[in-house]
N, C-alpha and C positions, 0 to 999 in steps of 0.2 A: 351504272357503268360496268361493263364487262371487261375481262382481261384475256389476253393471250400471253402465255409465258413460253419463251423460246430458250432452250438450253442447247448451246452449240459449242464446238471446240474453237479455240482461238485460231485465227487466220483462216477459218473455214469460209467466211464471207468478208468482203470488203465493207467499209462504211457505206459506200454507195449501194452495195447489194442489200445491206440491212435496211436502208431507207426504202428501197424498191420492194423488198419482201414485206415490210410493214404496210406499204401502200397496197400491194396485192392482197395481203391477208385481210385488210379492212374492206377492200372491194368485194372479196368473196363473202365475207361476213354480212355486209350490208345488202348485197345483191341476192343472197340465198338464205339468209336467216333473220337478221334483225337490223334495224337502223339505229339501235341504241348505241350510245357513245362507247367506243372501244379503245382500250389502251394496250399497247404491246410492250412487254418487258423482256429484256434480254439478260441471260446469265451466260457468261463466257467462261468456259473451264479450260484448264491447260490441255494442250494437245498431248495425246498419248495416255490420257487418264480415263478414257472410256473403253469398256470391254463388253463383248458379247460372245457367249460360248467360250469363255476363257481366252479370247484372242482380242488384240487391239481392234477398236471399232471406230468408224466415222459417224456414229449414230447422232441423230438430231432428234430432240424431244420437243414436241409442240403440244402445249396444253391450252385448249380453247374452252373458255367458260361459256356454258350454255345453261338454259333453264332446266330444272330437274325433270320437267314433264316432256322433254324432247322425245320424239318417237325414234325407234330404232332405225327406220328408213331415213329419216332426216339426218340423224347422227352419222350414218354410213355415207350418205351423200356428201356431207361436209368433209368427212375424212378423205373421201375420194378426191374432192375438189382441191383441198389443200395439198394432198400428196401429188396430184397431177401438176399443180402449180410449181411445186419445188422440183419435180422431175423435168418438166418442160423448160423452165427458166434457169435452173441452177444445177441440173444433172444430179440431183439428190435422189437416189434410188428409194422406192417405197420400202425396200428391205432394210434401209438405214434410217427410216423415219418411224418414230413412235408417236 
C-alpha cells in the first residue's frame, strides 16, 4: 500500500473538496503510475502558520509515495499531473504547491 500525505491550511478546502481531491489523486495515480492500493492522509495546520520567503503563504504540500526506481521523466509527469489537477479544479497555483 502506498500513501499520499497532504499538508494544507485549515479552511483551504471544504470536506467535499477533500473527498474530491482524494478521488482525483487516486485516479491520477492509478491511471498514470500504479494500480496498487493508495491511502490519502491529511494534515491540517492552522491558517497563518505557513511562510515562504519570510511572508505568509498559502502553500500546499503533497507527498506522493512511489517506488525508489521511478524514472525522472515519470516523476516529473506525475508532479505535472497533480499540479495541473489542483490548478484546474481548485485554483491552487503551481507556485503554491510543493
